[in-house]
C-alpha positions, 0 to 999 in steps of 0.5 A: 947055102942060101936059097935063091929067090923064087920069081913070082909070076902074076898070071891070070890062069883063065886068061893063059888058057884063053891065049892058048886056045887063040894060039892053037886056032891060029896055028892050025888055020882051020875050023875045029870042033869043041872036042878037037880044041879040048883034045889038043889043049888039054884044058877042061871041056867046060873051060874050053866051052866057056872060052870059045863062047866068049871069043865068039861073042867078042868077035875073035872066033866064028862059030859055023853052022856045022859047029865048028870054030875058026879064028877070024880077023879081029874086027875094029872095036864097036863104038856106041853112042848113048844119049841119056834123057837127063843125068839128073832123072833116076830112071835115066841114071839107072839105064845109063849104069846098065848100058855102061856095064853091058858095054864093058863086058862086051867090049864095045866102047861107049860115048855118053852125051846127056840130052838135059831133057831138052830138044835143042841139045838132043839135036846137038848130041845127034850131030856130035855123035855123027862127027865121032863116027859111032856105029849105033845110037841108043836115043833116050830123049822125051821130046816127041816133036824133035824125034824126026829131026834127030832121026833125019841126022842119023839116017842121012849118016847112015847110022842105025838108031835104037829109041829108048821108050820114046819112038823115033821115025826109021828107028828100032824101038826098045822099051815098055809096052806103055799102055799095058804098064799103064793098064796094070797100074790102074788095076792096082789103084782100083784094087786099092779103092775097093780095099780101103775106100769101099770102091769109092774115088772122087777123082782119077788123075793121070799126071802125064808127059805130053812132050813125049807123045801119044805113045808114052801118054798111053801109060795114062790112057792104059791106067784110066782104062784099067780103073774103068774096068774095076770102078765103073760108077766114076763119071767120065768127067772125073778122069782128069789129065794134068801135066807134070813133064815126067819130073817132080816139081812140075808134078807137084805144082800141078797137083798143088794148084788142083788141090787149091780148088777142091775141098777136103775129104775128096779121095784121089786115085793118081796114075803117073807116067814116071816115079819122079812125078809120083813123088811130086804128087806125094810132096804136094798132098803131104804139104797140105796134110792130105796124104790119106786122101790119095792112092798113087801108082808110079812107073820105073820103081826108083829107089826113093819110091821103093823106100817110100813103099817100104814104110808101109804108110805112103800114099804111093801104093805101087810102082811098075818096074821097067827092070832097068837093069835089063836094058843094057844087056839087050840094047847092046846086043840089039846094037851089035845085031844091027851093025852086023847087017842082021834084021831085028823086030821093029819093036822090042818090049822089056819085061816089067812087073807091078811092085807094091809094099806087100811085095817088098815085105815078102822079099825082105822076109825071104832075104 
């Protein structure tokens, strides 16, 4: 007798268990402890714990102060707006990728608009977010002068605002401590001068991002202070700020023009507001065969700068990583907290770390 065909069921075991827990909580219609859920479902206690935590995180289950769990009415799916600084900037791309992944894992719908590094675009995007009725906006735009206008649009609509790296009025700030990351870059540059140039340097240049305002510009202020604490023989008039707009080409042009008025043999310590600016400075130095006269410290640790440092021969001697991969989870959690009406600190700083060619070599040996 021919064997009957066995029907294959394409089931996901852990999802089936999660649904068992949900259905059991619905049937009981009362609060239950972890032990109660475990005893009634006969699912392993570890799995029950993880399922309950996930359901709480996604808003299906409430966890009371007494430690008991109960089913709650499913809230509407949250919709967040993310305004990226510019999709063409590597660090902005990394932040967007981190936020996108975190939103997906938290069940948050994400609407992404590109500010294109342009003030008028940022205003139009703010108005679109309001028209699309987002619950929270994560605003990453670098034009300080337009920040009050953008912030007003959201305040007038009652939409909570989280400002990334550049403060906005009435917004929760999220990003690095700009002075501190600059200071650490300055220390790194001073150490290089002591180690390679016998403690001598002719110029200290800060390639800034003036349009972002004094808060972001404090990266350069901090770098200058870090250098002064270790190299006290450089005259104050040899500390010079140049405008690079945080981008590669404008920074390239600023340095190329500066070098046109300076003789060969002079040595330059250069602190930049972004890694994109650091690459522009490097391009300009290489174009005239003067890379050996430069020591450059960047901010953000974008992939191209990491590759430069891996060569062990680049004038880029370090970059401060702002740990872009951590932005997403923390920003989404901050947004959820604000939507639920809970208070959050006005300033939320990310952890950072200085990365040098030596660090990359050590990391490679450990892999």
